[in-house]
N, C-alpha and C positions, 0 to 999 in steps of 0.2 A: 510515566508509565503508559504503555500501549493499551488501546482498546482491544486490539487483536492479540490473542495469546501467542507467545513464542512457539508453542507446540504446533499451532496452526501453520505458522510460517515455515517451520522446519518440515512439515509434512508437504507443504506446497513445493518447497525447494528439494525434496528428497534428501534431507540432511538427517543422518542417523546417529551422528556422533554429538558430543557436548563440547568439543574443543572450541568451536566458534560461537558459543552461546552469547557471550558478552558482545562480541562483534555483531552478530545478528540481531540482538536486542537494540543496539544503537542504530543499525540500519533500519530496523523496523520502526523505531521511534521517528527517525528521519523521514521515512516513506510516508507514515501517517501524517506527519507535520505538512510534507509537501502536498499530499492529497487535500488536506484541510485548507491549505493556502490556495490551491487551485480552485477548489470549490467555493472558497470564501465562507466556509462554514465548518464549525468544529464536528468531529466525528461523533462526539457524544450527542450532539443534536439530532443525528440520524439514527442513533441507537434505539432499538426497542426491547421488549422483553425477549424476543427471538434473536437479538443482536443486530449487527449492521446488515444492510441489504447486500446480497450476494455480489452484485456488480461493484459496489464500493470495496468489499473485501478483495475481489479480484483486481481492481485497480491498484490498491495498496500493494498486493502481492507482485503485480507486474513491475511496479516501481522498485520493490525490494529486490527482485530478481535482476533488474537492470544494474542495481548498485553491487550486488553480491557476486553474480556469476555470469555475466554477459560480456561479450566482447564490445568495443565501442560502437560498432556498427549495429549490432544486435540491441544494445542498450537504447539507442535512439528509437528503434522500432518498437521496443517494449514500453518506452515512455509515451509514444504516440498512442499505442494500444490502451495504456492507462487512462489517457485523456478521454478516449472514446467512452470508456466504462464510467468515468467520473463526471462527464459533461452533463448528463441529465439532472445531476444534483447541484450544479454550479449556480451560485447566486450572484446577482449584480452584473449581469451581461448588458452591454449596451449603455445607452445614456442615463 
């Protein structure tokens, strides 16, 4: 189950229908997992009473957008932008 609510993801993607909810949930779960692997940190570890930091949410949304509605060229750009947003939270850099 995602840390970020499906409604937040749908709002970010401007999706107003329910036809893709199952697909979007699977892609959101995958984007959260990918972000956690990149940061080498569970999203739950970053969550506070106010939720996740905004830049982490945006990083996950960029990964989701890359998977859901981007062309291959745009997807690569979105993935790089997501890394920029997630990099400050990354653990285990270097030796």
